[in-house]
PyMOL Python script that loads the backbone (N, CA, C, O; Angstrom):
from pymol import cmd

cmd.read_pdbstr("""\
ATOM      1  N   ASP A   1      16.624 -20.121 -31.311  1.00  0.00           N
ATOM      2  CA  ASP A   1      15.562 -19.315 -31.694  1.00  0.00           C
ATOM      3  C   ASP A   1      14.417 -19.407 -30.961  1.00  0.00           C
ATOM      4  O   ASP A   1      13.909 -20.523 -30.858  1.00  0.00           O
ATOM      5  N   ALA A   2      13.825 -18.336 -30.350  1.00  0.00           N
ATOM      6  CA  ALA A   2      12.189 -18.633 -29.860  1.00  0.00           C
ATOM      7  C   ALA A   2      11.071 -18.693 -31.048  1.00  0.00           C
ATOM      8  O   ALA A   2      10.994 -18.169 -32.159  1.00  0.00           O
ATOM      9  N   THR A   3      10.343 -19.468 -30.386  1.00  0.00           N
ATOM     10  CA  THR A   3       9.458 -20.131 -31.264  1.00  0.00           C
ATOM     11  C   THR A   3       8.187 -18.879 -31.286  1.00  0.00           C
ATOM     12  O   THR A   3       8.300 -18.054 -30.379  1.00  0.00           O
ATOM     13  N   PHE A   4       7.332 -18.737 -31.980  1.00  0.00           N
ATOM     14  CA  PHE A   4       6.382 -17.729 -32.417  1.00  0.00           C
ATOM     15  C   PHE A   4       5.656 -17.763 -31.303  1.00  0.00           C
ATOM     16  O   PHE A   4       5.286 -16.596 -31.168  1.00  0.00           O
ATOM     17  N   LEU A   5       5.168 -18.475 -30.303  1.00  0.00           N
ATOM     18  CA  LEU A   5       4.349 -18.792 -29.642  1.00  0.00           C
ATOM     19  C   LEU A   5       4.543 -18.335 -28.653  1.00  0.00           C
ATOM     20  O   LEU A   5       3.580 -17.886 -28.032  1.00  0.00           O
ATOM     21  N   GLU A   6       6.490 -18.223 -27.827  1.00  0.00           N
ATOM     22  CA  GLU A   6       7.176 -17.999 -26.964  1.00  0.00           C
ATOM     23  C   GLU A   6       7.452 -16.649 -26.856  1.00  0.00           C
ATOM     24  O   GLU A   6       7.245 -16.287 -25.698  1.00  0.00           O
ATOM     25  N   LYS A   7       7.905 -15.576 -27.707  1.00  0.00           N
ATOM     26  CA  LYS A   7       7.552 -14.897 -28.641  1.00  0.00           C
ATOM     27  C   LYS A   7       6.657 -13.905 -28.448  1.00  0.00           C
ATOM     28  O   LYS A   7       6.927 -12.708 -28.353  1.00  0.00           O
ATOM     29  N   GLN A   8       5.383 -14.505 -28.377  1.00  0.00           N
ATOM     30  CA  GLN A   8       3.751 -14.065 -28.181  1.00  0.00           C
ATOM     31  C   GLN A   8       3.559 -14.090 -26.658  1.00  0.00           C
ATOM     32  O   GLN A   8       2.710 -13.307 -26.232  1.00  0.00           O
ATOM     33  N   LEU A   9       4.047 -14.671 -25.983  1.00  0.00           N
ATOM     34  CA  LEU A   9       3.866 -14.829 -24.693  1.00  0.00           C
ATOM     35  C   LEU A   9       4.708 -13.898 -23.618  1.00  0.00           C
ATOM     36  O   LEU A   9       4.200 -13.494 -22.572  1.00  0.00           O
ATOM     37  N   TYR A  10       5.925 -13.643 -23.979  1.00  0.00           N
ATOM     38  CA  TYR A  10       6.977 -12.695 -23.869  1.00  0.00           C
ATOM     39  C   TYR A  10       6.801 -11.660 -24.082  1.00  0.00           C
ATOM     40  O   TYR A  10       7.705 -10.918 -23.696  1.00  0.00           O
ATOM     41  N   GLY A  11       5.737 -11.059 -24.708  1.00  0.00           N
ATOM     42  CA  GLY A  11       5.260  -9.921 -25.062  1.00  0.00           C
ATOM     43  C   GLY A  11       3.845  -9.574 -24.136  1.00  0.00           C
ATOM     44  O   GLY A  11       3.613  -8.431 -23.742  1.00  0.00           O
ATOM     45  N   ILE A  12       3.168 -10.448 -23.923  1.00  0.00           N
ATOM     46  CA  ILE A  12       2.456 -10.411 -23.095  1.00  0.00           C
ATOM     47  C   ILE A  12       2.780 -10.404 -21.556  1.00  0.00           C
ATOM     48  O   ILE A  12       2.153  -9.744 -20.727  1.00  0.00           O
ATOM     49  N   ALA A  13       3.852 -11.234 -21.289  1.00  0.00           N
ATOM     50  CA  ALA A  13       3.438 -10.869 -19.633  1.00  0.00           C
ATOM     51  C   ALA A  13       4.617  -9.577 -19.530  1.00  0.00           C
ATOM     52  O   ALA A  13       5.389  -9.027 -20.316  1.00  0.00           O
ATOM     53  N   PRO A  14       4.230  -9.443 -17.952  1.00  0.00           N
ATOM     54  CA  PRO A  14       4.872  -7.600 -17.852  1.00  0.00           C
ATOM     55  C   PRO A  14       5.783  -8.613 -17.423  1.00  0.00           C
ATOM     56  O   PRO A  14       5.994  -9.823 -17.352  1.00  0.00           O
ATOM     57  N   ASN A  15       6.521  -6.625 -16.996  1.00  0.00           N
ATOM     58  CA  ASN A  15       7.721  -6.569 -16.959  1.00  0.00           C
ATOM     59  C   ASN A  15       7.978  -6.155 -15.437  1.00  0.00           C
ATOM     60  O   ASN A  15       8.206  -4.974 -15.174  1.00  0.00           O
ATOM     61  N   PHE A  16       7.944  -7.028 -14.537  1.00  0.00           N
ATOM     62  CA  PHE A  16       8.196  -6.576 -12.698  1.00  0.00           C
ATOM     63  C   PHE A  16       9.770  -6.067 -12.840  1.00  0.00           C
ATOM     64  O   PHE A  16      10.186  -5.300 -11.971  1.00  0.00           O
ATOM     65  N   GLN A  17      10.615  -6.456 -13.867  1.00  0.00           N
ATOM     66  CA  GLN A  17      12.257  -5.687 -13.546  1.00  0.00           C
ATOM     67  C   GLN A  17      12.263  -4.672 -13.106  1.00  0.00           C
ATOM     68  O   GLN A  17      12.859  -4.374 -12.071  1.00  0.00           O
ATOM     69  N   LEU A  18      11.447  -3.740 -13.958  1.00  0.00           N
ATOM     70  CA  LEU A  18      11.576  -2.418 -13.375  1.00  0.00           C
ATOM     71  C   LEU A  18      10.684  -1.725 -11.704  1.00  0.00           C
ATOM     72  O   LEU A  18      10.441  -0.744 -11.001  1.00  0.00           O
ATOM     73  N   HIS A  19      10.577  -2.738 -11.844  1.00  0.00           N
ATOM     74  CA  HIS A  19      10.127  -2.471  -9.865  1.00  0.00           C
ATOM     75  C   HIS A  19      11.413  -2.408  -9.445  1.00  0.00           C
ATOM     76  O   HIS A  19      11.695  -1.521  -8.640  1.00  0.00           O
ATOM     77  N   TRP A  20      12.219  -3.124  -9.798  1.00  0.00           N
ATOM     78  CA  TRP A  20      13.869  -3.359  -8.567  1.00  0.00           C
ATOM     79  C   TRP A  20      14.171  -2.112  -8.360  1.00  0.00           C
ATOM     80  O   TRP A  20      14.461  -1.430  -9.343  1.00  0.00           O
ATOM     81  N   PRO A  21      14.175  -1.434  -6.854  1.00  0.00           N
ATOM     82  CA  PRO A  21      14.675  -0.251  -6.817  1.00  0.00           C
ATOM     83  C   PRO A  21      16.314  -0.642  -6.977  1.00  0.00           C
ATOM     84  O   PRO A  21      16.909   0.301  -7.500  1.00  0.00           O
ATOM     85  N   THR A  22      17.122  -1.684  -6.693  1.00  0.00           N
ATOM     86  CA  THR A  22      18.454  -1.754  -6.809  1.00  0.00           C
ATOM     87  C   THR A  22      19.103  -1.358  -8.182  1.00  0.00           C
ATOM     88  O   THR A  22      20.289  -1.078  -8.358  1.00  0.00           O
ATOM     89  N   ASN A  23      18.103  -1.387  -9.122  1.00  0.00           N
ATOM     90  CA  ASN A  23      18.718  -1.086 -10.756  1.00  0.00           C
ATOM     91  C   ASN A  23      18.610   0.512 -10.611  1.00  0.00           C
ATOM     92  O   ASN A  23      19.227   1.024 -11.545  1.00  0.00           O
ATOM     93  N   ALA A  24      18.139   1.310  -9.908  1.00  0.00           N
ATOM     94  CA  ALA A  24      18.230   2.755 -10.420  1.00  0.00           C
ATOM     95  C   ALA A  24      19.306   3.096  -9.895  1.00  0.00           C
ATOM     96  O   ALA A  24      20.046   3.976 -10.335  1.00  0.00           O
ATOM     97  N   LEU A  25      19.567   2.171  -8.520  1.00  0.00           N
ATOM     98  CA  LEU A  25      21.074   2.789  -8.189  1.00  0.00           C
ATOM     99  C   LEU A  25      22.371   1.967  -8.664  1.00  0.00           C
ATOM    100  O   LEU A  25      23.487   2.486  -8.634  1.00  0.00           O
ATOM    101  N   THR A  26      22.117   0.424  -9.180  1.00  0.00           N
ATOM    102  CA  THR A  26      23.170   0.341  -9.737  1.00  0.00           C
ATOM    103  C   THR A  26      23.942   0.929 -10.928  1.00  0.00           C
ATOM    104  O   THR A  26      25.122   1.276 -10.990  1.00  0.00           O
ATOM    105  N   GLN A  27      22.795   0.955 -12.029  1.00  0.00           N
ATOM    106  CA  GLN A  27      23.392   1.984 -13.158  1.00  0.00           C
ATOM    107  C   GLN A  27      23.612   3.058 -13.763  1.00  0.00           C
ATOM    108  O   GLN A  27      23.652   3.462 -14.925  1.00  0.00           O
ATOM    109  N   GLY A  28      23.826   3.670 -12.132  1.00  0.00           N
ATOM    110  CA  GLY A  28      23.922   5.554 -12.378  1.00  0.00           C
ATOM    111  C   GLY A  28      22.871   6.136 -12.673  1.00  0.00           C
ATOM    112  O   GLY A  28      22.967   7.224 -13.241  1.00  0.00           O
ATOM    113  N   HIS A  29      21.587   5.598 -12.382  1.00  0.00           N
ATOM    114  CA  HIS A  29      20.693   7.133 -13.119  1.00  0.00           C
ATOM    115  C   HIS A  29      21.005   8.309 -12.039  1.00  0.00           C
ATOM    116  O   HIS A  29      20.821   8.099 -10.840  1.00  0.00           O
ATOM    117  N   ASP A  30      21.508   9.613 -12.543  1.00  0.00           N
ATOM    118  CA  ASP A  30      21.404  10.726 -11.871  1.00  0.00           C
ATOM    119  C   ASP A  30      19.968  11.404 -10.729  1.00  0.00           C
ATOM    120  O   ASP A  30      19.875  12.054  -9.688  1.00  0.00           O
ATOM    121  N   PHE A  31      19.228  10.874 -11.544  1.00  0.00           N
ATOM    122  CA  PHE A  31      18.157  11.252 -10.777  1.00  0.00           C
ATOM    123  C   PHE A  31      16.748  10.044 -10.437  1.00  0.00           C
ATOM    124  O   PHE A  31      15.769  10.063 -11.183  1.00  0.00           O
ATOM    125  N   VAL A  32      16.799   9.363  -9.620  1.00  0.00           N
ATOM    126  CA  VAL A  32      16.114   8.501  -9.399  1.00  0.00           C
ATOM    127  C   VAL A  32      14.854   8.736  -8.920  1.00  0.00           C
ATOM    128  O   VAL A  32      14.075   7.900  -8.462  1.00  0.00           O
ATOM    129  N   GLY A  33      14.676  10.026  -9.059  1.00  0.00           N
ATOM    130  CA  GLY A  33      12.861  10.031  -9.217  1.00  0.00           C
ATOM    131  C   GLY A  33      12.541   9.733 -10.032  1.00  0.00           C
ATOM    132  O   GLY A  33      11.428   9.236  -9.859  1.00  0.00           O
ATOM    133  N   SER A  34      13.134   9.664 -11.990  1.00  0.00           N
ATOM    134  CA  SER A  34      12.308   9.490 -12.918  1.00  0.00           C
ATOM    135  C   SER A  34      12.635   7.893 -12.790  1.00  0.00           C
ATOM    136  O   SER A  34      11.838   7.124 -13.326  1.00  0.00           O
ATOM    137  N   TYR A  35      13.226   7.615 -12.433  1.00  0.00           N
ATOM    138  CA  TYR A  35      13.286   5.894 -12.340  1.00  0.00           C
ATOM    139  C   TYR A  35      11.581   5.407 -11.957  1.00  0.00           C
ATOM    140  O   TYR A  35      10.719   4.824 -12.614  1.00  0.00           O
ATOM    141  N   VAL A  36      11.625   6.005 -10.488  1.00  0.00           N
ATOM    142  CA  VAL A  36      10.514   6.210  -9.466  1.00  0.00           C
ATOM    143  C   VAL A  36       9.445   6.041 -10.630  1.00  0.00           C
ATOM    144  O   VAL A  36       8.945   4.955 -10.922  1.00  0.00           O
ATOM    145  N   MET A  37       9.108   7.446 -11.362  1.00  0.00           N
ATOM    146  CA  MET A  37       7.981   8.035 -12.558  1.00  0.00           C
ATOM    147  C   MET A  37       7.848   6.632 -13.099  1.00  0.00           C
ATOM    148  O   MET A  37       6.823   5.988 -12.877  1.00  0.00           O
ATOM    149  N   ALA A  38       8.816   6.154 -13.780  1.00  0.00           N
ATOM    150  CA  ALA A  38       8.772   5.222 -14.797  1.00  0.00           C
ATOM    151  C   ALA A  38       8.029   3.758 -14.408  1.00  0.00           C
ATOM    152  O   ALA A  38       7.239   3.159 -15.138  1.00  0.00           O
ATOM    153  N   ALA A  39       8.470   3.349 -13.115  1.00  0.00           N
ATOM    154  CA  ALA A  39       7.943   2.357 -12.284  1.00  0.00           C
ATOM    155  C   ALA A  39       6.355   2.648 -11.978  1.00  0.00           C
ATOM    156  O   ALA A  39       5.525   1.839 -12.393  1.00  0.00           O
ATOM    157  N   SER A  40       5.955   3.774 -11.271  1.00  0.00           N
ATOM    158  CA  SER A  40       5.001   3.857 -11.308  1.00  0.00           C
ATOM    159  C   SER A  40       3.689   4.165 -12.455  1.00  0.00           C
ATOM    160  O   SER A  40       2.510   3.857 -12.279  1.00  0.00           O
ATOM    161  N   GLY A  41       4.294   4.878 -13.696  1.00  0.00           N
ATOM    162  CA  GLY A  41       3.247   4.615 -15.021  1.00  0.00           C
ATOM    163  C   GLY A  41       3.244   3.318 -15.556  1.00  0.00           C
ATOM    164  O   GLY A  41       2.439   2.861 -16.367  1.00  0.00           O
ATOM    165  N   HIS A  42       4.302   2.704 -14.989  1.00  0.00           N
ATOM    166  CA  HIS A  42       4.364   0.970 -15.879  1.00  0.00           C
ATOM    167  C   HIS A  42       3.038   0.682 -14.281  1.00  0.00           C
ATOM    168  O   HIS A  42       1.849   0.554 -14.574  1.00  0.00           O
ATOM    169  N   SER A  43       3.151   0.666 -13.878  1.00  0.00           N
ATOM    170  CA  SER A  43       1.956   0.154 -12.514  1.00  0.00           C
ATOM    171  C   SER A  43       0.706   0.650 -13.102  1.00  0.00           C
ATOM    172  O   SER A  43       0.182  -0.186 -13.839  1.00  0.00           O
ATOM    173  N   ILE A  44       0.166   1.595 -13.013  1.00  0.00           N
ATOM    174  CA  ILE A  44      -0.616   2.320 -13.235  1.00  0.00           C
ATOM    175  C   ILE A  44      -1.175   2.114 -14.905  1.00  0.00           C
ATOM    176  O   ILE A  44      -2.387   2.109 -15.123  1.00  0.00           O
ATOM    177  N   LEU A  45      -0.232   1.957 -15.972  1.00  0.00           N
ATOM    178  CA  LEU A  45      -0.374   1.207 -17.096  1.00  0.00           C
ATOM    179  C   LEU A  45      -1.394  -0.819 -16.880  1.00  0.00           C
ATOM    180  O   LEU A  45      -2.427  -1.318 -17.326  1.00  0.00           O
ATOM    181  N   TYR A  46      -0.565  -1.151 -16.209  1.00  0.00           N
ATOM    182  CA  TYR A  46      -0.989  -2.818 -16.087  1.00  0.00           C
ATOM    183  C   TYR A  46      -1.902  -3.006 -15.179  1.00  0.00           C
ATOM    184  O   TYR A  46      -2.769  -3.868 -15.321  1.00  0.00           O
ATOM    185  N   ILE A  47      -1.819  -2.115 -13.980  1.00  0.00           N
ATOM    186  CA  ILE A  47      -3.277  -2.526 -13.089  1.00  0.00           C
ATOM    187  C   ILE A  47      -4.438  -1.812 -14.055  1.00  0.00           C
ATOM    188  O   ILE A  47      -5.502  -2.431 -14.080  1.00  0.00           O
ATOM    189  N   GLY A  48      -4.377  -0.684 -14.792  1.00  0.00           N
ATOM    190  CA  GLY A  48      -5.691  -0.247 -15.721  1.00  0.00           C
ATOM    191  C   GLY A  48      -6.060  -1.336 -16.615  1.00  0.00           C
ATOM    192  O   GLY A  48      -7.225  -1.532 -16.962  1.00  0.00           O
ATOM    193  N   ALA A  49      -5.008  -2.091 -17.013  1.00  0.00           N
ATOM    194  CA  ALA A  49      -5.274  -3.214 -18.132  1.00  0.00           C
ATOM    195  C   ALA A  49      -5.676  -4.145 -17.931  1.00  0.00           C
ATOM    196  O   ALA A  49      -6.256  -4.889 -18.722  1.00  0.00           O
ATOM    197  N   ILE A  50      -5.376  -4.367 -16.427  1.00  0.00           N
ATOM    198  CA  ILE A  50      -5.853  -5.929 -15.773  1.00  0.00           C
ATOM    199  C   ILE A  50      -7.444  -5.409 -15.695  1.00  0.00           C
ATOM    200  O   ILE A  50      -8.470  -5.951 -16.107  1.00  0.00           O
ATOM    201  N   LEU A  51      -7.267  -4.344 -15.113  1.00  0.00           N
ATOM    202  CA  LEU A  51      -9.643  -3.537 -14.533  1.00  0.00           C
ATOM    203  C   LEU A  51      -9.981  -3.610 -15.543  1.00  0.00           C
ATOM    204  O   LEU A  51     -11.112  -4.089 -15.464  1.00  0.00           O
ATOM    205  N   ALA A  52      -9.664  -3.388 -16.873  1.00  0.00           N
ATOM    206  CA  ALA A  52     -10.349  -3.090 -18.381  1.00  0.00           C
ATOM    207  C   ALA A  52     -10.545  -4.576 -18.585  1.00  0.00           C
ATOM    208  O   ALA A  52     -11.638  -5.140 -18.516  1.00  0.00           O
ATOM    209  N   LEU A  53      -9.506  -5.099 -18.818  1.00  0.00           N
ATOM    210  CA  LEU A  53      -9.994  -6.066 -18.818  1.00  0.00           C
ATOM    211  C   LEU A  53     -11.418  -7.695 -17.593  1.00  0.00           C
ATOM    212  O   LEU A  53     -12.216  -8.592 -17.864  1.00  0.00           O
ATOM    213  N   ALA A  54     -10.855  -7.080 -16.459  1.00  0.00           N
ATOM    214  CA  ALA A  54     -11.899  -7.460 -15.505  1.00  0.00           C
ATOM    215  C   ALA A  54     -13.239  -7.187 -15.870  1.00  0.00           C
ATOM    216  O   ALA A  54     -14.064  -8.069 -16.108  1.00  0.00           O
ATOM    217  N   ILE A  55     -13.527  -5.612 -15.927  1.00  0.00           N
ATOM    218  CA  ILE A  55     -14.500  -4.923 -16.475  1.00  0.00           C
ATOM    219  C   ILE A  55     -15.207  -5.842 -17.914  1.00  0.00           C
ATOM    220  O   ILE A  55     -16.368  -6.234 -18.031  1.00  0.00           O
ATOM    221  N   ALA A  56     -14.496  -5.939 -18.521  1.00  0.00           N
ATOM    222  CA  ALA A  56     -14.888  -6.536 -20.088  1.00  0.00           C
ATOM    223  C   ALA A  56     -15.714  -7.987 -19.879  1.00  0.00           C
ATOM    224  O   ALA A  56     -16.881  -8.133 -20.244  1.00  0.00           O
ATOM    225  N   SER A  57     -14.901  -9.052 -19.221  1.00  0.00           N
ATOM    226  CA  SER A  57     -15.685  -9.849 -18.547  1.00  0.00           C
ATOM    227  C   SER A  57     -16.593 -10.219 -18.152  1.00  0.00           C
ATOM    228  O   SER A  57     -17.256 -11.201 -18.487  1.00  0.00           O
ATOM    229  N   PHE A  58     -16.886  -8.833 -16.709  1.00  0.00           N
ATOM    230  CA  PHE A  58     -18.259  -8.630 -16.474  1.00  0.00           C
ATOM    231  C   PHE A  58     -19.202  -8.207 -16.305  1.00  0.00           C
ATOM    232  O   PHE A  58     -20.009  -8.196 -15.376  1.00  0.00           O
ATOM    233  N   GLN A  59     -19.090  -7.505 -18.002  1.00  0.00           N
ATOM    234  CA  GLN A  59     -20.205  -6.899 -18.247  1.00  0.00           C
ATOM    235  C   GLN A  59     -21.220  -7.398 -18.349  1.00  0.00           C
ATOM    236  O   GLN A  59     -22.079  -6.961 -17.583  1.00  0.00           O
ATOM    237  N   THR A  60     -21.588  -8.397 -19.196  1.00  0.00           N
ATOM    238  CA  THR A  60     -22.758  -8.623 -19.868  1.00  0.00           C
ATOM    239  C   THR A  60     -23.139 -10.182 -18.321  1.00  0.00           C
ATOM    240  O   THR A  60     -24.094 -10.958 -18.330  1.00  0.00           O
ATOM    241  N   ARG A  61     -22.342 -10.133 -17.571  1.00  0.00           N
ATOM    242  CA  ARG A  61     -22.864 -11.590 -16.576  1.00  0.00           C
ATOM    243  C   ARG A  61     -23.571 -10.395 -14.676  1.00  0.00           C
ATOM    244  O   ARG A  61     -23.120  -9.541 -13.913  1.00  0.00           O
ATOM    245  N   GLU A  62     -24.641 -11.077 -14.842  1.00  0.00           N
ATOM    246  CA  GLU A  62     -24.797 -11.107 -13.265  1.00  0.00           C
ATOM    247  C   GLU A  62     -24.147 -11.383 -12.239  1.00  0.00           C
ATOM    248  O   GLU A  62     -23.953 -12.588 -12.076  1.00  0.00           O
ATOM    249  N   VAL A  63     -23.710 -10.658 -11.430  1.00  0.00           N
ATOM    250  CA  VAL A  63     -23.061 -10.737 -10.730  1.00  0.00           C
ATOM    251  C   VAL A  63     -23.672 -10.809  -8.859  1.00  0.00           C
ATOM    252  O   VAL A  63     -22.941 -10.457  -7.934  1.00  0.00           O
ATOM    253  N   GLY A  64     -24.737 -11.195  -8.711  1.00  0.00           N
ATOM    254  CA  GLY A  64     -25.152 -11.001  -7.626  1.00  0.00           C
ATOM    255  C   GLY A  64     -26.370 -11.089  -7.085  1.00  0.00           C
ATOM    256  O   GLY A  64     -26.538 -10.823  -5.895  1.00  0.00           O
TER     257      GLY A  64
END
""", "prot")
cmd.dss("prot")
cmd.show_as("cartoon", "prot")
cmd.util.cbc("prot")
cmd.orient("prot")
């Protein structure tokens, strides 16, 4: 069974398997557009989280 640390790291790590387009075709999705929308939404949320973390990290630092 996975340890507590392994479960936490698995929860933090992004799931890029969602971006594999073959899954939309092989898993019998009726509308591939919904699969693309889900992958796009995931990407937007992930990019937003990374940008928020970057802004929070450099908010009080003088970088220029």
